[in-house]
N, C-alpha and C positions, 0 to 999 in steps of 0.2 A: 577441461574445466569450463563450465558455462560462464558466459559474460554476466557480471553482476554490478549493479549500482546501488547506492544507498543515499538517503537524505535523513536529516533530523531537524525538527523545529519544535518550538514551545508554543502552547496555546493556553488560554485561560479556561479553567474548569478542572474537574476531577477526572481521573481515569475511568471510573464507573460510569459517569454521566456522558463520557464521550465514546463509549463503546458502540452504541447504537449509530450515532452519525458516522463512525468509522465504517461500520458494516454497510450502511446505506451508501456511502461515497463509493465503496468497492462495487456495490451493486449497480450504481449509476454508470460505472465503467464497464458494465456487462461481464463482471467477473462471475465465476461459477466455482463449484466444488469448494465450498468453504469448510474450513476446519478451525476449531478454536481450542486454545489451551490458556485458560485464564484470560489475561488481557492481551493475548497474541493471537492474531487472526492471520491465516494463510488462505490465499485464494489463487485461482488460475485465470489468466486473461484468455479470451477466445483466439482461435487460429485466424489469421488473415493473410493477405497477400505478402506481407512483409515478414511474417514470422510464424513459427509453429506454435507460438504461445509462450507466455512467461509465467512465473510463479511469483506472486507478491506476498510479502509478509510485513505485517504492521504490528508494532508493539507500543503500548501505552504504559507509561510509568510516571510516578510522582516526580515532579521537579521542585521548584520553589513553592511557597505557600499558595495554594489555590491555582497552581499551574501544572500542566501535564507535558511531559516530553513525548513527542510522537517520532518513532523511528521507523522508517519505511525502507524495504529493499525490494528490488526487482531483478530476477535472473531468468535466463533463458530455461525453457522447460527441458530442452535437450542438452546434455552435458557436452555434446560434440560441437556446439556452436561457438565460434571463435570471434565473430563480428555480428553485432546486433543492429546495425544501421540506426542507432540512436533510439531504438524502441524502448529500452529500460529507462532512459532518461525522460522520454515522453510519458511513460506510464506513471512515473514518480511525480512529474509536474501536474499531470491530469489528476492524480490522487490528491495532491495538495489542494489544488483548486476546488475539486469536488467536496473534499472534507471541509474546507473553510466555508463553502457555500451551504453545506448541511448544518454546520454549527450556527450559522446566522439565521436559520429557519426557526 
């Protein structure tokens, strides 16, 4: 089973309004091969010297009035990976930073 990490946080705005900043944040991370199912976006991170790449999934859903719950997960692209050297945590922190920066624009 692949190594997997998850985070969730709330932001101000509606899920529909935050879809574009979410995709832009993933693009800022050089993700590619996007697929979308409603308010769920899945993308792959590029291969580098530390990993074969990861698959990131981000879901937007309604939270309290005028707020959106953002749930993000990152797991290794290969199911045989048992240690990720902190790459999944790094991806999630990078995504949250990029997403909040895109929201501020």
